C-alpha positions in Angstrom: -9.9 31.3 -7.6 -12.5 28.5 -7.7 -12.9 26.7 -4.3 -12.0 23.3 -5.7 -8.8 24.5 -7.4 -7.8 26.3 -4.2 -8.4 23.2 -2.2 -6.4 21.1 -4.6 -3.5 23.5 -4.6 -3.6 23.6 -0.8 -3.6 19.8 -0.4 -1.0 18.8 -3.0 2.0 20.1 -1.0 0.7 18.2 2.0 0.3 15.0 0.0 3.9 15.5 -1.2 5.1 15.6 2.3 3.1 12.4 3.2 4.1 10.7 0.0 7.8 11.6 0.4 7.8 10.1 4.0 6.1 6.9 2.8 8.6 6.5 -0.1 11.6 7.2 2.2 10.4 4.7 4.7 9.6 2.0 2.1 13.1 2.5 0.5 14.7 1.8 3.9 13.4 -1.7 3.7 15.5 -2.5 0.6 18.4 -4.7 1.7 16.7 -5.4 5.0 13.6 -7.4 3.9 15.3 -10.1 1.8 12.7 -12.8 1.6 9.1 -13.3 0.5 7.4 -15.3 3.3 3.6 -15.6 3.4 3.4 -17.9 6.4 0.7 -17.2 9.0 2.3 -15.8 12.1 0.9 -14.9 15.5 1.8 -11.2 16.0 1.9 -8.9 19.0 -0.9 -6.3 19.0 -0.7 -3.4 18.3 2.4 -2.8 16.1 2.9 -6.4 15.4 5.3 -7.5 12.6 7.0 -10.5 11.2 10.8 -10.5 11.3 12.1 -7.6 9.3 14.1 -9.8 6.9 11.0 -11.3 5.5 7.4 -10.5 4.6 5.0 -10.1 1.7 4.0 -7.1 -0.5 1.6 -5.8 2.2 4.4 -5.8 4.7 6.2 -3.1 2.7 3.2 -0.9 2.9 2.6 -1.7 6.6 6.1 -0.9 7.6 6.3 2.2 5.5 3.1 3.6 7.1 4.1 2.6 10.6 7.7 3.9 10.4 7.2 6.8 8.1 3.8 8.1 9.1 3.2 6.6 12.6 0.1 4.7 11.3 -0.3 1.2 12.5 -2.2 -0.7 9.8 -2.6 -3.7 12.0 -4.6 -1.7 14.5 -6.4 0.5 12.0 -7.6 -2.4 9.8 -8.4 -4.6 12.8 -10.5 -1.9 14.5 -12.3 -1.0 11.2 -13.0 -4.7 10.5 -14.2 -5.3 14.1 -16.8 -2.5 13.6 -17.6 -3.1 9.9 -16.9 -6.8 9.3 -19.5 -7.1 6.6 -17.8 -4.4 4.5 -14.7 -6.6 4.0 -14.1 -9.5 1.7 -15.0 -13.0 2.8 -12.4 -14.8 0.7 -10.9 -16.6 3.7 -14.1 -18.0 5.3 -13.5 -16.2 8.6 -16.5 -15.3 10.9 -14.6 -12.5 12.7 -11.5 -10.4 12.3 -8.0 -11.8 12.9 -5.5 -9.2 14.1 -2.6 -11.4 13.0 -3.4 -11.5 9.3 -6.2 -9.2 8.1 -3.9 -6.2 7.5 -1.5 -8.4 5.5 -4.1 -9.3 2.9 -4.3 -7.1 -0.2 -8.1 -7.3 -0.6 -8.6 -6.1 3.0 -6.1 -3.2 2.5 -7.9 -2.2 -0.7 -11.2 -2.1 1.3 -9.7 -0.2 4.2 -8.0 2.4 1.8 -11.3 2.9 0.0 -13.2 3.3 3.3 -10.7 6.1 4.2 -11.8 8.0 1.0 -8.4 7.6 -0.6 -9.4 5.7 -3.7 -8.9 7.5 -7.1 -10.0 6.5 -10.5 -7.6 4.3 -12.4 -5.8 6.2 -15.1 -5.7 5.1 -18.7 -3.2 2.3 -19.4 0.4 3.6 -19.3 -0.6 7.1 -18.2 2.2 7.5 -15.8 1.6 11.3 -15.3 -1.4 10.4 -13.0 0.8 8.8 -10.3 2.5 10.7 -7.5 5.2 9.5 -5.1 3.6 7.7 -2.1 0.5 6.6 -4.1 -0.5 3.0 -3.2 -1.2 0.9 -6.3 -2.8 -2.6 -6.4 -2.7 -5.0 -9.3 -3.3 -8.7 -10.2 -0.3 -10.9 -10.8 -1.4 -13.7 -13.1 -3.3 -15.8 -12.8 -5.1 -14.2 -9.8 -2.7 -13.0 -7.1 -3.5 -9.6 -5.6 -0.4 -7.4 -5.2 0.3 -4.0 -3.7 3.1 -1.5 -4.4 4.2 2.1 -3.4 4.9 4.5 -6.2 8.5 5.8 -5.9 9.8 9.4 -6.4 12.3 7.9 -8.9 11.4 7.3 -12.6 12.7 5.5 -15.6 14.4 7.4 -18.4 11.0 7.3 -20.1 9.3 9.0 -17.1 7.5 6.0 -15.7 7.6 5.9 -11.8 9.3 3.0 -10.2 7.5 1.1 -7.5 8.7 -0.2 -4.1 7.4 -3.6 -3.3 8.1 -7.3 -2.4 7.1 -9.5 -5.3 9.2 -12.5 -4.4 12.8 -11.6 -3.6 12.5 -9.1 -0.8 11.8 -5.4 -0.8 13.0 -3.8 -4.1 12.5 -0.6 -6.2 11.7 -1.6 -9.7 10.2 -0.5 -13.1 7.0 -2.6 -12.7 4.2 -0.1 -12.5 2.5 -1.3 -15.7 3.7 -5.0 -15.7 0.3 -6.3 -14.4 -3.3 -5.2 -14.7 -3.9 -2.4 -12.2 -6.9 -2.8 -9.8 -6.6 0.2 -7.5 -5.0 3.6 -7.0 -5.0 5.2 -3.5 -3.7 8.5 -2.4 -3.6 9.4 1.3 -5.1 12.7 2.3 -3.1 14.6 4.9 
């Protein structure tokens, strides 16, 4: 067996475990996170969070990683930004990291995910076979709002994976993978 194929076959079951945990944790937010609330909030550090009944799209990912995988994105993103601030977007005019908000911004999460080596090439439009449960997908909601979603293990009758996200009405699992232009696909390595 070729080394790459062996490595791929070895890692896929491990990703499935990680992906399943991320999806299960994200799904637990449905019915709990009821509101979309983007207000700046001073958070405890580490493991800070806004009240669980509210949040933004990034909070779904943050909570799923913290509760399902014991990964604190607040701490991980803050520490990486503190040591590599120039690698991150400057969209907010900050001169240093802000542990209260940096992990809650999609462009910062995209940068952090890419820096972990988790970025994959974007598949052709509507190629749903390339997405696995637990993949993290970013897109742009018109006109220019960055958004992040977690790919579910559930699919439509047509085979398109659902996504778990908060796009305005709280955490939900919906058929919206291809509703907006995709800007990133990320798959955690075990």
